[in-house]
C-alpha positions, 0 to 999 in steps of 0.5 A, spaced: 544 075 264 546 075 271 549 083 271 542 085 268 539 081 274 543 084 279 542 091 276 535 090 276 535 088 283 539 093 285 535 098 282 529 095 285 532 095 292 534 103 291 527 105 289 524 101 295 529 104 300 527 111 297 520 110 298 520 107 305 524 113 307 519 118 303 514 115 307 517 115 314 519 123 312 511 124 311 509 120 317 514 124 321 511 131 318 504 129 320 506 128 327 505 135 328 498 135 325 496 129 328 497 132 335 494 139 333 488 135 331 488 131 337 487 137 341 482 140 337 478 134 336 473 136 340 476 133 346 477 136 353 484 135 356 482 136 363 476 132 362 481 127 359 485 127 365 480 124 369 478 119 364 486 117 364 485 114 371 482 108 368 488 107 364 493 108 371 493 101 373 497 099 367 500 105 364 504 112 366 504 118 363 508 124 364 515 126 367 518 120 370 513 115 367 515 108 367 513 101 364 507 098 368 503 092 366 503 097 359 508 101 357 508 109 358 504 113 354 508 119 353 509 121 345 504 116 343 500 120 338 504 120 331 509 114 334 509 107 331 506 102 334 509 097 339 516 100 339 517 102 346 524 099 348 524 094 353 517 092 353 514 085 351 508 086 347 503 081 345 503 078 339 497 082 336 501 088 337 508 085 334 504 084 328 501 091 328 508 094 329 511 089 323 506 093 319 509 100 321 503 102 323 502 109 327 498 111 332 493 116 329 487 119 332 483 114 328 487 108 331 487 111 338 479 112 337 479 105 335 483 102 340 480 106 346 473 104 343 474 096 343 482 094 345 481 087 343 477 088 336 483 093 334 489 088 337 488 081 336 490 077 342 492 083 346 494 082 353 490 088 355 484 087 359 481 094 358 474 093 356 474 100 352 470 106 352 463 106 349 462 114 350 465 118 344 466 124 348 471 120 353 475 117 347 476 124 345 477 127 351 483 122 353 486 123 346 486 130 347 489 129 354 495 124 351 496 130 346 498 134 352 504 129 353 506 129 345 512 133 343 515 134 336 522 134 335 524 140 330 528 138 324 535 141 324 
């Protein structure tokens, strides 16, 4: 009986690991598509740079970006939530990170609309962007700082 139990448990673990690996590979493949969608989502990256000025007090982006009150925002689109090395995230962001959620266009839009509604117990004091065009422009701007690593 124990042998059967161990065999079933092993098979379940292999199936779970394979399903996770397949899911992660699919998310990685979709990163390029998400970046393209962001650039084409009706947003204007140049206008988004102006909107980003509201974020600059807490976040940096681009070459040499460092942690401020918030983490740097390079390569955000398609990245897993709450995984920037060395940044101490709020409990709400840690919870999202534990769900292995990814920064999709939809998630970014929801975050930028009302951060406190998107991330429970966030430390982020930003009230959000009510203007849909501002959100689209900001996402387009972030897309210009997103890179995709090519598979070898």
